[in-house]
N, C-alpha and C positions, 0 to 999 in steps of 0.2 A: 908421165902422169896419165896421158890419155889411155895409153895400153893398160896401166894398171886399173883404171876405172872400168874398162870393157871386161878385163878378166873378173873383176869383182861382180859385175852385172851378170856375167855368164855363170859364174858359181851361184850367185842367188837365184838365177833363172832354174839352174839344174836342181837346186835345193827345193824350189817351189814345186817343179814337176815331181820330184821325189815324194814331197809331202802329199800332194794331190793323189798320187798313186796309192800311197799307204792309206790314205782316207777312204778312197774308193774301195779298197781291198777289205777295209774294216766295215764299210757300210753296204757293200754289195750283197744281194740277197743270195739265198742258197735253197734250192728245192730238191728235197729227197723223194725219190719215187720207189717204193718197194716193189720188187718183183720175186715171183715164186722160186724156190730152189728144185732143183731136180734131185729126187730121193730115190734110194733103192735099199733093199733090205735083204739080208741073207739069214735064213731062218734055220737054225740047227738045234731048235728046242725039241726034246722028245715030248710025248703026250703027259700031260700032269693032270693031277685032280684040282678041280676048281677050288677057289677059296670058299671057305665057310664063315658064317657069322662069328665075328670076334676075332678071326685070324689077323695076323700082323705080317706085313712084308717089310723086311730090314733092308735098307738101301745103303750102299757106300760107293765112293767113286774117286777117281783120280783124273787130272788134267794135264795135257802136255801141249806145247804149241811149236810150230816151226819158226815163229817170228814173234818176239816179245818187245822189240824196239829198244833193247838196252845196249847193243854195240853201237860204235860210231857208224859202221857201214849201213846198219838197219836204220839208224836215225836218218842219214842222208836219203836213203831209199824211201822212207816214209814221207819225207819233204816233197820229192819230185813225184809222189804217187797219190798225194792228198791223204796220205795215212791209210791208204786202203790195205796195207800189208800188216797193220797192227792187229794184234789179238783182240778178241772180246773183251770187253771191260767185266762182264759177268762170268766168272770162271768157277763158280760154285756148282759143280756137276751134279752132286747129290741133290741139293736143294731145288736146283731147276727141274730134275726129273720128278721129284716128289711133287712139287706144284703142278707139273703137267699132268701126272697120273690122277691127283685129286680133281683136276679140272675137267677131265673127260670121264671120271667114274660115273656110270649110269645108276649106282646104288650107293649113295653117299651113307656112311656109318656101317655098312656091312662089314667092311675090313678096314684096317688102318695101315698106314705107310709110315714108317719111322727111320730117321737118320741113325746110322749105326753108332754115330758119337753121341747120341742122346739116350742110347740103351745101355742100362746099369750093367757094367761087366763084373763078374765075380771070379773069372778064371774058370778053368778045368783041370781038376787034379789028375786026370787020366792022360793029360797031354805030355807026351815025350819031347824031348829037345828036338827041334827040327820036324816035327810032324806037320804034315801038310793038310790035316783034317781041317775042315772049314770051321768047325767050332773052336779049334785051337787058334787058327788064324784070326777069328772075330773074338777071341777070349770070352767065349760064351760056355756055360755049363749046359749039361742035358736038362738038368731040373729047371734052370731058367727058361730054357726053350719051351718046355712043356707047361710051366706055371704061366708063362705070359702069351702062350699061344704063338710064338714065333715060327710062322710057317714056312717062308721062303726067304732066302738072302739073295739080293741082287747086287754084283759089283759091276760098276760101269766104268770103262776106260774111255776117256773123251780125248780126242786128238784134233786139233784145229790146224789146217795148212793153208797156205796162201802161195800164189805163184804170179808174179808180176809180168804183165804183158806189154804195157806202155808207160814208161816213166818220164812223161814230158810235161808235167804240171809245174808251173812256177808262179805263185801268186802275184797278180790275179788272172793270169792267162794260162792257157794250155788244155791238155787232155791227158788223161790217165785211166789205166784199167788194170784190173787183176782178178784172179780167180780165187774164190774162197770154198774150202771144203772142210766140213765137219764130220768125223768118223766117231760113232759111238759103239763100242763092244760091251754087251751085257752078259755077264756069266751067272747063271742061275743055279742055286742049290736049294733042296729040300732039307731044312734044317733037323728035323725030327730023325730021319734016317741018314743024314749027312751025305745024301747022294747028289752028285752033279748031274742035273737034267739037261744041260745044254746052253746054248747062248744065241743071242740075236746080234747081228752086226747091221747097223744102219748108217747110211752115208747120204749127206745131202750136199750138193755142190751148186754154185751159183757164181755169178759175176758182179764185180763192183766196177762202176765207170763213171767218170766225171769229165764234164766238158764246162770250161770257164772261159768267160770274156767278160770281165768285171763280175757279173752274176754267174752263179754256179748251178748246173743241172747235174744231179747225182742219181744213178740208178744202183741199187743194191739189194742183195739177197742176205737175210739173216739165217744162214745155214745152221748156226747152233740152235736157234729157236725151232727152225724147221725140224732138224734131226731129233731134237729132244721131244718135240710133240709126236712125231711119228713113231718114236720108240715107246713113248707113254701109251699111245693107242694100240700098239701091238701087245703090250703087257696086259693092259685091261681086258682086251678081247680074249686072250688065251687064259688069263688067270681066273677070268670070272665066267667066260662062255656067253658074254653079253656084248652087244654092240656099243662102242664108246659114243659118248655124246658128241654131237657136232658143236664146235665152239669157233668163234671168230679169232 
C-alpha cells in the first residue's frame, strides 16, 4: 500500500510539472526583431519607352515553394525549427507586386497597374494552336490592347526557398535557425508590338533564428516583402524614368 501511494504521488508530481511547463510555454513572451535582407538584382531589360499618361501595365504571376509544411517530414521539421521552414502566408504574387508598385509610384494617376485576372479577355482570332505570342497566352486581342492602352505586360515567377541550419527547438526551450530566400523573375513584353523586352531577376536572402528559454527571442527577415519592394522600385524607375518614393 505504501509503495502504491508513493507511485501515485510521483505520477501526480510529474503531471504537475508537465502542466506547469505547458502553462509557461503558453504564457511565455515572444519578441520578434526584424532584420534586413540581402538583396541582389540581375537586370536583362532592354531600353524601353517610358509610360505615358493613361497607359496600363498588366501584371500576372505564379508562386512556388520548396517547403509547404504538407508532408509528415516537413511537419516534424517545422516543429523543431519553430516553424521557420514554413512558406509565407501571403502567396499572392500579383497583388503583392501591384501594391508595391503603387506604393512607390512618384506620379499617382499617371499610369495604372492591373491584375491580368481583372482584365476582360475576348480572345484573339489570329491565334493558332500552340502559338507562343504573348497576346495569345494572355488571351488578349490587338483591338483590346489599343482601346484600353495596355502598354506593357509583366509576368512574375516567385520562388520561396528555405534551408534549415539548426533544428534544436523543442517548446519551451532550444534554438533554431534557417535561411530564407525569395527569388522573383519578371519577364516584360510590350503588348502593342508583342515584343519581349527583357527581364528582371531579384533575389532577397536572410536568416531566421530563435532562442528560447521560456521566453522567445526571434530574428527574422521578410525576404518576400523585401524582394517584392525591390522589384517594384526597379520597375517604376525604368518604366517612368523617375526616382521611386522612399517608403517605410
